[in-house]
C-alpha positions in Angstrom: -54.7 -117.9 -5.8 -53.5 -115.0 -3.5 -54.9 -111.5 -4.0 -53.3 -108.3 -3.0 -55.0 -106.3 -0.2 -56.3 -103.5 -2.6 -57.7 -106.1 -5.0 -59.3 -108.0 -2.1 -61.0 -104.7 -1.0 -62.2 -104.1 -4.5 -63.7 -107.6 -4.7 -65.4 -107.1 -1.3 -66.7 -103.7 -2.4 -68.1 -105.2 -5.6 -69.8 -108.0 -3.7 -71.4 -105.5 -1.3 -72.6 -103.3 -4.0 -74.6 -106.2 -5.5 -76.2 -107.1 -2.1 -73.9 -110.0 -1.4 -72.5 -108.7 1.9 -73.8 -111.7 3.8 -71.3 -113.9 1.9 -68.3 -111.9 3.2 -66.6 -113.0 6.4 -66.1 -110.7 9.3 -62.4 -111.4 9.3 -62.2 -109.9 5.7 -63.4 -106.5 6.9 -62.0 -104.1 9.4 -64.2 -103.4 12.5 -66.4 -100.4 12.3 -65.9 -98.2 15.4 -69.3 -96.5 16.2 -69.8 -93.7 18.7 -73.0 -94.1 20.6 -74.9 -91.7 22.9 -76.8 -93.5 25.7 -80.0 -95.2 24.5 -79.8 -94.2 20.9 -78.5 -96.1 17.9 -77.1 -99.1 19.6 -80.3 -99.9 21.5 -82.4 -99.3 18.4 -80.3 -101.6 16.2 -80.2 -104.3 18.8 -83.9 -104.4 19.5 -84.9 -104.5 15.8 -82.4 -107.2 14.9 -80.1 -105.1 12.8 -77.0 -106.2 14.8 -77.5 -109.8 13.6 -75.6 -111.2 10.6 -73.3 -108.3 10.3 -70.2 -109.4 8.3 -67.9 -107.1 10.2 -67.4 -106.3 13.9 -69.2 -103.2 15.3 -67.1 -101.8 18.1 -69.3 -99.5 20.2 -68.0 -96.6 22.2 -70.4 -94.9 24.7 -70.5 -91.1 25.2 -72.7 -89.1 27.6 -73.4 -86.3 25.1 -72.6 -85.0 21.6 -69.7 -82.8 22.6 -67.3 -85.6 23.7 -68.6 -87.7 20.8 -67.6 -85.0 18.4 -64.2 -84.8 20.0 -63.7 -88.5 19.6 -64.6 -88.2 15.9 -62.2 -85.3 15.6 -59.4 -87.4 17.2 -60.1 -90.4 14.9 -60.8 -92.6 17.9 -64.1 -93.7 16.3 -65.2 -94.0 12.6 -68.8 -92.8 12.7 -71.3 -91.2 15.1 -74.5 -89.3 15.3 -74.6 -85.5 16.0 -77.2 -82.8 15.9 -76.9 -79.6 13.9 -75.0 -77.6 16.5 -72.6 -80.2 17.8 -71.6 -81.1 14.2 -70.9 -77.5 13.4 -68.6 -77.3 16.5 -66.8 -80.5 15.4 -66.2 -79.0 12.0 -65.1 -75.8 13.6 -62.5 -77.7 15.6 -61.0 -78.9 12.3 -62.4 -82.4 12.2 -62.1 -84.1 8.9 -65.7 -85.4 8.8 -68.4 -86.0 6.3 -72.1 -86.4 6.8 -73.1 -89.8 5.2 -76.7 -90.0 6.5 -79.4 -87.8 7.8 -82.4 -88.7 9.9 -85.2 -86.1 10.5 -87.1 -86.3 13.8 -90.5 -84.8 13.9 -92.2 -84.7 17.2 -94.0 -82.5 19.7 -91.1 -81.7 22.0 -88.1 -83.1 20.2 -86.2 -80.0 21.4 -87.6 -77.4 23.8 -86.8 -74.4 26.0 -88.4 -75.2 29.4 -89.3 -73.3 32.6 -90.7 -74.6 35.9 -94.5 -74.8 36.1 -94.8 -71.9 38.6 -92.2 -69.7 36.9 -93.2 -66.1 36.4 -91.6 -66.3 32.9 -94.3 -66.4 30.4 -92.6 -65.6 27.1 -89.0 -65.7 25.7 -88.8 -62.0 26.2 -89.1 -62.6 29.9 -85.7 -64.4 29.9 -83.8 -61.1 29.7 -81.4 -61.1 32.7 -82.1 -64.8 33.5 -80.0 -68.0 33.6 -80.4 -70.7 31.0 -78.8 -74.1 31.5 -77.9 -76.3 28.5 -75.0 -78.2 27.1 -72.3 -76.1 25.5 -72.4 -76.6 21.7 -75.5 -78.9 22.0 -78.7 -78.7 20.0 -80.2 -77.2 23.2 -77.7 -74.4 23.1 -78.6 -73.6 19.5 -82.3 -73.7 20.3 -81.8 -71.2 23.0 -79.9 -68.9 20.7 -82.6 -69.1 18.0 -85.4 -68.6 20.6 -83.7 -65.5 22.0 -83.2 -64.1 18.5 -86.8 -64.7 17.6 -87.7 -62.4 20.6 -85.2 -59.8 19.6 -82.7 -60.8 22.3 -79.1 -62.0 22.1 -76.9 -64.3 24.2 -75.6 -61.2 26.0 -79.1 -60.7 27.4 -78.9 -63.9 29.4 -76.4 -66.0 31.4 -75.7 -69.5 30.1 -74.8 -72.3 32.5 -73.3 -75.3 30.7 -74.0 -78.7 32.3 -74.9 -82.3 31.4 -78.6 -83.2 31.2 -78.5 -85.1 34.5 -77.1 -82.0 36.3 -79.4 -79.6 34.4 -82.6 -81.0 35.7 -81.4 -80.6 39.3 -80.5 -76.9 38.9 -83.8 -76.3 37.2 -85.8 -78.0 39.9 -83.9 -76.3 42.8 -84.2 -72.8 41.2 -80.5 -72.2 40.6 -81.4 -71.5 36.9 -84.6 -70.1 35.3 -84.8 -72.2 32.2 -83.4 -75.4 30.6 -82.9 -75.8 26.8 -82.8 -79.5 26.0 -84.1 -82.4 23.9 -86.1 -85.6 24.3 -86.4 -87.7 26.4 -85.5 -84.9 28.9 -88.2 -82.6 27.6 -90.8 -85.3 28.2 -89.4 -86.2 31.6 -89.7 -82.7 33.0 -93.0 -81.8 31.3 -94.6 -85.1 32.6 -93.0 -85.4 36.0 -92.4 -81.8 37.0 -95.1 -80.2 34.8 -92.4 -77.9 33.4 -93.8 -75.5 30.7 -92.5 -75.3 27.1 -91.5 -71.7 26.5 -90.3 -72.3 23.0 -90.2 -75.5 20.8 -87.6 -76.5 18.3 -90.3 -77.6 15.9 -90.5 -74.1 14.4 -86.9 -73.0 15.0 -84.7 -76.0 14.1 -84.2 -78.6 11.4 -84.3 -81.4 13.9 -81.9 -83.4 11.8 -79.6 -86.1 13.2 -76.4 -86.3 11.2 -74.4 -89.6 10.9 -70.9 -88.3 10.4 -67.9 -90.4 9.4 -64.2 -89.6 9.4 -62.6 -89.1 6.0 -60.3 -92.0 6.9 -63.2 -94.3 7.5 -64.8 -93.3 4.2 -61.5 -94.1 2.4 -60.8 -97.4 4.2 -64.2 -98.7 5.3 -66.7 -97.7 2.6 -68.5 -101.1 2.4 -69.0 -101.2 6.1 -70.3 -97.6 6.2 -72.7 -98.3 3.3 -74.0 -101.3 5.1 -74.3 -99.5 8.5 -76.2 -96.6 7.1 -78.7 -98.9 5.5 -79.1 -100.7 8.8 -79.8 -97.4 10.6 -82.3 -96.4 7.9 -84.2 -99.7 8.3 -84.0 -99.5 12.1 -85.6 -96.0 12.3 -88.3 -97.1 9.9 -89.0 -100.1 12.2 -89.1 -97.7 15.2 -91.9 -95.7 13.6 -94.1 -98.8 13.6 -92.8 -100.4 16.9 -92.8 -97.6 19.4 -93.5 -99.8 22.4 -90.6 -102.2 21.7 -88.2 -99.3 21.0 -89.3 -97.5 24.2 -88.7 -100.7 26.3 -85.2 -101.1 24.9 -84.4 -97.5 25.8 -85.9 -97.6 29.2 -83.6 -100.6 30.1 -80.6 -98.4 29.4 -81.5 -95.0 30.6 -83.3 -96.0 33.8 -86.0 -93.4 33.0 -89.7 -94.5 33.4 -91.0 -96.7 30.5 -93.9 -94.3 30.1 -91.6 -91.5 29.3 -89.9 -93.4 26.5 -93.3 -94.7 25.2 -94.6 -91.1 25.0 -91.5 -90.0 23.1 -91.5 -92.9 20.7 -95.2 -92.6 19.9 -94.8 -88.8 19.4 -91.7 -88.9 17.2 -91.6 -89.9 13.5 -88.2 -90.6 12.0 -87.5 -90.3 8.3 -84.3 -90.4 6.1 -83.3 -87.2 4.4 -81.1 -87.1 1.3 -78.0 -84.9 1.4 -78.9 -81.9 -0.8 -78.1 -78.2 -1.2 -81.1 -77.2 1.0 -79.8 -79.3 3.9 -76.3 -77.8 3.5 -77.7 -74.3 3.4 -79.6 -75.0 6.7 -76.5 -76.1 8.4 -74.6 -73.2 7.1 -77.1 -70.9 8.8 -76.4 -72.7 12.0 -72.6 -72.1 11.6 -73.1 -68.5 10.7 -75.3 -68.0 13.8 -72.5 -69.4 16.0 -69.9 -67.2 14.4 -72.2 -64.1 14.9 -72.5 -65.0 18.5 -68.7 -65.3 18.9 -68.9 -69.0 19.7 -67.0 -69.8 16.5 -63.9 -67.7 15.8 -63.9 -68.1 12.0 -66.2 -68.8 9.1 -66.9 -72.4 8.4 -67.9 -73.7 4.9 -70.0 -76.6 6.0 -70.5 -77.9 2.4 -67.1 -79.5 2.9 -68.6 -81.7 5.7 -71.0 -83.7 3.5 -70.6 -86.6 1.1 -73.5 -86.8 -1.4 -72.2 -90.1 -2.8 -73.9 -91.9 0.0 -77.3 -90.8 -1.3 -77.0 -93.6 -3.9 -77.4 -96.3 -1.2 -80.4 -94.7 0.4 -84.1 -94.0 -0.3 -85.3 -92.8 -3.7 -85.8 -89.0 -3.9 -89.6 -89.3 -3.8 -89.4 -91.1 -0.5 -87.2 -88.6 1.3 -88.8 -86.4 3.9 -87.8 -83.0 5.2 
């Protein structure tokens, strides 16, 4: 008997919904194109075994930071990728047809931080007035800097931003070209442990520290079984990372070239938990978008509620297990 393509997809979707994904053959499902930032999801899935027995092909694309990753999503060059609050807002602002299908909350000492050299005369955020801050444009570090400045009664007009990649940012911080660096782990741990940089402001009190897995609307329409399965694998992988920090750190160190001790410190200090997509999460991201519009970094209002798909909650953890 020969089935039509739509009916074949329906049969596959039904099988997956009942946990029978392992019986499907990779040839029956389109590849899932996943955008990956160095040392993150790909390394995690591989080390914990979640890339085994996948009944579809995962095609990985590597990106140095969230900004080009968001551009690839916007262009439809990939199906799904992970972004922080700020980069996701910029992707939506660029007109990307994206939906958040999964959220992971990272809780740690220096998940994001605004840093200054150990001997810097800068003691408080107020002291940054007239100074230079390096970060990635549209990155979570950029947003942290804006929030930190606002908490001290300053605006972005009170400082000069220098936009560089993390590898370049550390150099200009160390050589004194800039006064502060707003960034994220593992870079926060690298410069605090190796250069004894000081934390001027932490994202723990200023940011949600959410990681959004965002998929294109086209992928949601055409590859829903793959996305459901991939999201479940990511959830299981992060749960594994919480109890296997040494193994996760070793896998990351092989990719980044950073000292193993740095990754071990980050992994042991960071707890990762799934968060369901709800109205409070959406309100939090709306505040991020409104902040960028106020600063003139977004030229128009963005309704971020259009960038979430709550239907994916059904495949994730029960409400009483979600963490915020």
